[in-house]
C-alpha positions in Angstrom: 97.0 -58.6 50.7 95.0 -58.4 47.5 91.7 -56.6 47.2 90.1 -59.0 44.7 86.4 -58.6 44.4 84.2 -61.6 43.4 81.0 -60.8 41.5 78.3 -63.5 42.1 75.9 -64.4 39.3 72.8 -62.4 40.3 69.1 -63.4 40.1 68.2 -62.2 36.6 64.5 -62.0 37.4 61.5 -64.1 38.3 63.4 -66.1 40.9 65.5 -68.0 38.4 68.1 -70.2 40.0 70.6 -70.9 37.2 71.8 -69.6 33.8 73.9 -71.1 31.0 77.0 -69.2 30.2 76.9 -68.4 26.4 80.0 -66.3 25.9 82.5 -64.1 27.7 83.0 -60.6 26.5 86.2 -60.1 28.5 89.4 -62.1 29.2 91.7 -62.5 32.1 94.0 -59.4 32.3 91.5 -57.1 30.6 90.7 -53.7 32.1 87.0 -53.2 32.7 84.8 -50.4 33.9 81.6 -50.3 36.0 78.5 -51.6 34.1 80.6 -52.9 31.2 79.0 -56.1 29.7 81.2 -59.0 30.8 79.2 -62.0 29.8 76.2 -63.2 27.9 74.1 -65.8 29.7 70.9 -67.7 28.8 68.2 -68.3 31.3 64.9 -70.1 31.1 63.4 -66.8 30.2 65.8 -65.0 27.8 69.4 -64.2 26.8 70.9 -61.2 28.6 74.2 -59.5 28.9 75.5 -59.2 32.5 77.3 -55.9 33.4 80.1 -55.7 36.0 79.5 -53.8 39.2 83.2 -53.4 39.6 86.0 -51.6 37.7 89.5 -53.0 37.5 91.5 -55.9 36.0 89.9 -59.2 35.3 91.6 -61.7 37.7 89.6 -64.9 37.0 86.6 -66.1 35.0 84.5 -68.6 36.9 83.1 -70.8 34.1 83.4 -71.9 30.5 80.9 -71.2 27.7 78.2 -73.9 27.7 78.5 -74.4 31.4 75.4 -74.0 33.6 76.0 -71.7 36.6 73.9 -71.4 39.7 72.7 -68.0 40.9 74.8 -66.9 43.8 77.9 -68.6 42.6 81.1 -66.7 41.5 81.0 -65.3 38.0 84.1 -63.1 37.7 86.9 -61.9 40.0 88.1 -58.4 39.6 91.2 -56.7 41.0 90.9 -52.9 41.4 93.3 -50.8 39.5 96.5 -50.1 41.6 95.8 -52.8 44.1 99.1 -54.1 45.5 99.6 -57.7 44.7 100.7 -59.6 47.8 100.9 -63.3 48.7 97.7 -64.5 50.0 97.2 -66.8 53.0 94.3 -69.0 53.8 91.8 -67.2 55.9 89.6 -68.9 58.4 85.9 -68.9 57.4 84.0 -66.3 59.5 81.0 -67.4 61.4 77.7 -67.3 59.5 75.1 -64.9 60.8 72.7 -66.3 63.4 69.2 -66.9 62.1 66.6 -66.2 64.7 63.0 -67.3 64.2 60.3 -64.7 64.5 56.7 -65.6 64.9 54.1 -64.2 62.5 50.4 -64.1 62.4 50.3 -67.3 60.2 52.6 -69.1 62.5 55.6 -69.1 60.2 58.9 -68.0 61.5 60.7 -66.0 58.8 64.4 -65.6 58.9 65.9 -62.6 60.6 69.5 -62.1 60.0 71.7 -60.9 62.9 75.1 -59.8 61.9 77.7 -61.5 64.2 80.1 -59.5 66.3 83.1 -58.4 64.4 81.5 -58.1 61.0 84.2 -58.1 58.4 85.5 -54.9 56.9 84.9 -56.4 53.5 81.1 -56.4 54.2 81.3 -52.8 55.3 83.3 -51.9 52.2 80.7 -53.5 50.0 77.9 -51.4 51.6 79.8 -48.2 50.9 80.5 -49.2 47.3 76.8 -50.2 46.9 75.7 -46.7 47.9 77.9 -45.2 45.2 76.7 -47.4 42.3 75.9 -46.3 38.9 72.2 -46.9 38.9 72.3 -49.2 35.9 69.7 -51.9 36.4 69.6 -55.4 34.7 66.1 -56.8 35.4 66.1 -57.7 39.1 69.7 -56.7 39.7 71.8 -53.6 39.3 73.9 -51.0 41.1 71.5 -48.6 42.9 73.3 -45.4 42.2 72.7 -43.8 45.6 69.0 -44.7 45.8 69.5 -46.7 49.0 71.3 -49.8 50.1 70.3 -53.1 48.4 68.9 -55.9 50.5 71.5 -58.2 52.0 70.1 -61.5 53.0 73.1 -63.3 54.5 76.8 -62.9 55.1 79.0 -64.7 52.6 82.1 -66.8 53.1 85.6 -65.3 52.7 87.7 -66.9 50.0 90.8 -68.7 50.8 92.6 -66.4 48.4 92.2 -63.4 50.6 89.4 -61.1 51.8 86.8 -60.9 49.1 83.9 -58.5 48.6 80.8 -60.1 47.2 77.4 -59.1 46.1 74.5 -60.3 48.3 72.7 -63.5 47.6 69.3 -62.8 46.2 66.1 -64.6 47.2 65.8 -67.8 45.2 69.6 -68.2 44.8 71.3 -71.4 45.6 72.1 -71.7 49.3 75.9 -72.1 49.8 75.1 -74.3 52.8 72.7 -76.6 50.9 73.6 -80.1 49.8 76.4 -80.0 47.3 76.2 -76.2 47.0 79.4 -75.3 48.8 82.6 -75.4 46.8 85.4 -77.6 48.0 88.4 -75.6 49.2 90.4 -74.6 52.3 87.6 -72.4 53.5 85.2 -75.3 53.4 87.2 -77.1 56.1 87.0 -74.2 58.6 86.1 -75.4 62.1 82.7 -73.9 62.4 80.1 -75.5 64.7 76.9 -75.0 62.8 74.8 -76.3 65.6 75.7 -73.2 67.6 74.5 -71.0 64.7 71.2 -72.8 64.0 68.9 -74.2 66.6 66.1 -76.5 65.6 62.7 -75.2 66.9 60.1 -78.0 66.7 57.0 -77.0 64.8 58.6 -73.8 63.5 60.0 -73.0 60.0 63.1 -71.2 61.4 65.3 -74.3 60.8 65.0 -73.8 57.0 67.7 -71.5 55.7 67.5 -72.1 51.9 64.7 -70.3 50.0 65.0 -73.1 47.4 64.1 -75.7 50.1 61.1 -73.5 51.2 59.8 -73.2 47.6 60.3 -76.9 46.9 58.3 -77.8 50.1 55.6 -75.3 49.2 55.2 -76.5 45.6 54.9 -80.2 46.8 52.7 -79.6 49.9 55.4 -80.7 52.4 54.8 -79.4 56.0 58.2 -78.1 57.1 57.0 -77.6 60.6 56.6 -81.4 61.0 59.7 -82.4 59.0 62.8 -83.6 60.9 66.0 -82.1 59.6 69.2 -84.1 58.9 71.5 -81.1 59.0 73.5 -79.7 61.8 71.3 -78.6 64.7 68.2 -80.1 63.0 68.6 -77.9 59.9 66.1 -79.0 57.1 68.1 -79.8 54.0 67.0 -80.3 50.4 67.4 -84.1 50.8 64.9 -84.1 53.6 62.2 -82.5 51.5 63.0 -84.8 48.6 62.7 -87.8 50.9 59.3 -86.5 52.0 58.2 -86.1 48.4 59.5 -89.4 47.2 59.5 -91.9 50.1 62.1 -94.6 49.8 60.9 -98.0 48.7 61.1 -100.8 51.4 64.5 -102.5 51.4 63.8 -106.0 50.2 67.3 -107.1 51.1 66.6 -106.4 54.7 63.4 -108.5 54.7 63.3 -111.6 57.0 64.2 -114.9 55.4 61.2 -116.8 54.1 60.7 -120.4 53.0 61.8 -120.7 49.3 59.1 -121.5 46.8 59.2 -125.0 45.4 58.8 -123.5 41.9 62.2 -123.3 40.2 63.4 -119.8 39.5 64.7 -119.0 36.0 68.4 -119.2 35.7 69.9 -115.7 35.1 71.9 -115.2 31.9 75.5 -114.5 32.9 77.4 -111.7 31.2 80.4 -112.8 29.2 83.7 -112.4 31.1 85.0 -108.9 31.0 81.8 -107.5 29.6 80.8 -104.0 30.7 77.4 -103.1 32.1 74.8 -102.3 29.4 74.7 -98.7 30.3 78.4 -98.2 30.1 78.4 -99.7 26.6 75.8 -97.1 25.5 73.0 -99.6 25.4 69.7 -99.0 27.1 69.1 -101.8 29.6 65.3 -101.6 29.3 64.9 -101.7 25.5 68.2 -103.2 24.5 68.7 -100.4 21.9 71.8 -98.4 21.5 71.6 -94.9 23.0 72.2 -92.4 20.2 72.2 -89.2 22.2 71.6 -87.7 25.7 70.4 -84.1 25.8 70.4 -82.3 29.1 67.0 -80.7 29.9 67.8 -77.1 30.7 67.1 -73.6 29.8 63.7 -72.9 28.2 63.0 -76.6 27.7 63.5 -77.2 31.5 61.2 -74.3 32.3 58.5 -75.4 29.9 58.7 -79.0 31.2 58.4 -77.9 34.8 55.5 -75.4 34.1 53.5 -77.9 32.0 54.0 -80.7 34.6 52.8 -78.4 37.3 49.8 -77.3 35.3 48.8 -80.9 34.6 49.2 -81.9 38.3 47.5 -79.0 39.9 44.7 -77.8 37.4 41.5 -79.8 36.9 41.1 -78.8 33.3 38.3 -79.2 30.8 38.1 -78.5 27.1 35.4 -77.1 24.8 35.6 -76.5 21.1 33.6 -75.2 18.2 33.9 -74.9 14.4 33.6 -71.3 13.1 32.9 -69.8 9.7 35.6 -67.2 9.3 34.7 -66.2 5.8 33.3 -62.8 6.8 36.5 -62.0 8.7 38.7 -62.9 5.7 36.6 -60.8 3.4 36.8 -57.8 5.8 40.6 -58.1 5.9 40.8 -58.3 2.1 38.7 -55.1 1.8 41.0 -53.3 4.2 44.0 -54.1 2.0 42.7 -51.5 -0.5 43.6 -48.8 2.0 47.0 -47.3 2.5 47.6 -48.3 6.1 48.9 -51.6 7.2 46.3 -54.3 7.7 46.4 -56.2 11.0 47.0 -60.0 10.8 44.2 -62.4 11.5 45.7 -63.2 15.0 45.4 -59.5 15.9 41.7 -59.6 15.0 41.1 -62.7 17.1 43.1 -61.1 20.0 40.7 -58.1 19.8 37.7 -60.5 20.1 39.3 -62.3 23.0 39.9 -59.2 25.0 36.2 -58.2 24.5 35.1 -61.7 25.5 37.2 -61.6 28.7 35.6 -58.3 29.7 32.2 -60.1 29.4 33.5 -63.3 31.1 36.1 -62.1 33.6 36.3 -65.5 35.4 38.7 -66.7 32.7 41.1 -63.8 33.4 41.9 -64.8 36.9 44.4 -66.8 38.9 44.0 -69.2 41.9 46.4 -68.6 44.8 46.9 -71.2 47.6 47.9 -70.0 51.0 50.3 -71.9 53.3 47.4 -73.2 55.3 45.8 -74.7 52.2 43.1 -72.2 51.7 42.5 -70.9 48.2 41.2 -67.7 46.6 40.5 -66.5 43.1 42.4 -63.4 42.2 40.8 -61.1 39.6 42.6 -58.4 37.7 41.8 -54.9 36.6 43.1 -55.4 33.1 44.2 -58.1 30.6 47.8 -59.1 29.8 47.3 -61.3 26.7 49.9 -64.0 26.3 50.8 -65.0 22.7 52.3 -68.4 22.4 55.4 -68.2 20.1 57.5 -71.1 18.8 61.2 -70.2 18.8 64.5 -72.0 18.3 64.9 -72.0 22.1 61.5 -73.6 22.6 57.9 -72.4 23.3 57.7 -68.9 24.8 54.7 -66.8 25.8 55.3 -63.1 25.8 52.3 -61.0 26.8 50.7 -57.9 25.5 50.2 -55.7 28.6 46.9 -53.9 29.0 45.7 -55.5 25.8 42.1 -54.5 26.4 43.0 -50.9 25.7 44.5 -51.6 22.3 42.9 -51.5 18.8 43.4 -54.4 16.3 46.2 -52.4 14.6 47.9 -51.7 17.9 47.6 -55.3 19.0 49.1 -56.4 15.7 52.1 -54.1 16.1 52.7 -55.3 19.7 52.2 -59.0 18.8 54.8 -58.7 16.0 57.3 -56.9 18.3 56.9 -59.4 21.1 57.2 -62.4 18.8 60.4 -60.9 17.3 62.1 -60.3 20.6 61.1 -63.7 21.9 62.6 -65.4 18.9 65.8 -63.4 19.3 65.9 -64.5 23.0 65.7 -60.8 24.1 62.3 -60.8 25.8 62.5 -59.7 29.4 61.2 -61.7 32.3 58.4 -59.2 32.7 57.3 -59.7 29.1 57.4 -63.5 29.5 55.9 -63.9 33.0 53.1 -61.4 33.3 50.3 -62.9 31.2 46.7 -63.5 32.5 45.3 -65.4 29.5 47.0 -67.1 26.6 46.1 -67.1 22.9 47.7 -69.9 20.9 47.7 -70.0 17.1 48.6 -73.6 16.3 47.0 -73.3 12.9 50.4 -72.2 11.6 51.5 -75.8 12.1 48.8 -77.1 9.8 46.6 -78.7 12.5 42.9 -78.1 13.2 42.7 -78.4 17.0 44.6 -79.2 20.2 43.6 -79.7 23.8 46.4 -77.3 25.0 48.0 -77.3 28.4 47.1 -74.2 30.4 50.0 -71.8 31.0 50.3 -72.0 34.8 49.3 -70.0 36.8 46.7 -68.8 34.3 43.3 -70.5 34.2 42.6 -70.7 30.5 44.1 -70.9 27.0 42.4 -70.4 23.6 43.7 -72.2 20.6 43.0 -71.3 16.9 43.4 -74.0 14.2 44.1 -73.6 10.5 41.5 -72.0 8.2 40.5 -74.3 5.4 37.7 -74.7 2.9 34.8 -76.8 4.2 31.2 -77.5 3.2 28.9 -75.3 5.3 25.2 -74.7 5.3 24.4 -71.0 4.7 20.7 -69.9 4.6 19.6 -73.5 4.1 22.0 -74.1 1.2 25.3 -75.9 1.1 28.3 -73.7 0.3 32.1 -73.8 0.6 33.2 -71.6 3.4 36.5 -70.7 5.2 36.2 -72.6 8.5 38.5 -72.7 11.6 38.3 -74.5 14.9 38.5 -72.7 18.3 39.5 -74.8 21.3 39.3 -73.5 24.9 40.9 -75.3 27.8 40.0 -73.9 31.2 40.4 -74.5 34.9 37.2 -76.0 36.2 37.9 -74.5 39.6 37.2 -70.9 38.5 34.1 -71.5 36.5 31.7 -74.1 35.1 31.1 -75.2 31.5 28.4 -72.6 30.9 30.9 -69.8 31.4 33.5 -71.4 29.3 31.0 -72.1 26.5 29.6 -68.6 26.7 33.1 -67.1 26.2 33.9 -69.4 23.3 30.6 -68.7 21.6 31.2 -64.9 22.0 34.5 -65.1 20.3 33.1 -67.4 17.6 30.2 -65.0 16.9 32.7 -62.1 16.7 34.7 -64.0 14.0 31.5 -64.7 12.0 30.3 -61.1 12.4 33.5 -59.0 12.8 32.0 -55.6 12.0 30.2 -55.4 15.3 33.4 -55.3 17.3 35.9 -53.7 14.9 34.8 -50.1 14.8 38.2 -49.2 16.3 40.3 -51.2 13.9 
């Protein structure tokens, strides 16, 4: 019997549920070592190399470049060196662990996994190997190197090819028992009575196995305690939550017969004999135009779309703006160029003014959290992680300068340049891309004056800076040509009123018009 080990695509950070396979670094038959990079994958956050937790011979590659893989699905199969090859026989699928609900103070019943009797030797072998890992860590995943046993959230199915050791399924990974998540195969036909393993408890959340289902319900305000489950034993499936989010339209075909109207109905135009439906001919049925291309929404574009849609649906936003005379700031920067050290960019100066303004108006450096019971609270932070919106070939990304309030303009300039560079290379980490508390957006580089930007959820405000152009301006009662830019602040009206937002915006504008007052630490 072979000892093939299957490595599942891990959660690469921030609860991501899928990744696109960019390229393989190994081929079937190659000998690999522990922590050797085996594949390059692109997530909604960045492009990363995935190391192997096993050493041995590559037996199978589960996926082709360009294919989107779900977290928790097989990535690569490895046969240890010296393993005796033997014919494999189908193995009956072992029983899943029983999930017992356990009451908490908030009335939610979290899952508590109980290993079934006769736990497989494969699972025990994995635990022993886990303890002897190398310690190499890739974002949220890695081999612990003797630092303790990694969390194991549920037992995994045995492959029909023989006993298989697998890595644990992380939180946020696709549930193998969810709709369409289980691969077809001999093991999928194993005679397992799921109703014996999962018992529906009315009014409790214990009948939800998949963390994806829980998250979907939480994001759309669906009460799982009152939702009937269509799965075995009353298990709540993804389709149940989707049905609650988007109720089905009434079936007009099933409506009782009514007296026909005396008004003549228009005669439908018959399709020519043998004609294919419009969609199958590549013609859009609504517009009658030929469809030139269909582009899947995935990766960064999918993440941006989901985040922006959530921001628009959840945040009651408002926008304030002001024109600013930036002549003094440009003159200051020109004067600094006579020195020997590198002169910070204009965005770094604005970032310095923003951090000073957020110290004075901390309401804009917060986050709103909603509890499961619907109550909300405003979370304030001891520090500022300043997000910098950066346009890349992969889409809009927002890496953040951590502890930005502690940095000078020169230090901010260096960090902004570094983060922008790694973001454009697709090498920014999930921590760099997901830890911001306030976003600064320089859309002036696109040649526009202003924009009512969408707030980068879950933040509560975003400041935009437009292009700097010559405009007529009144100075000391006389008309003059000055360098003018527009600042636009979009803010969450739940955390503050217009007075606070206007006070912050005016603070930053005054700093740009009189930069020497805040730049003693350039």
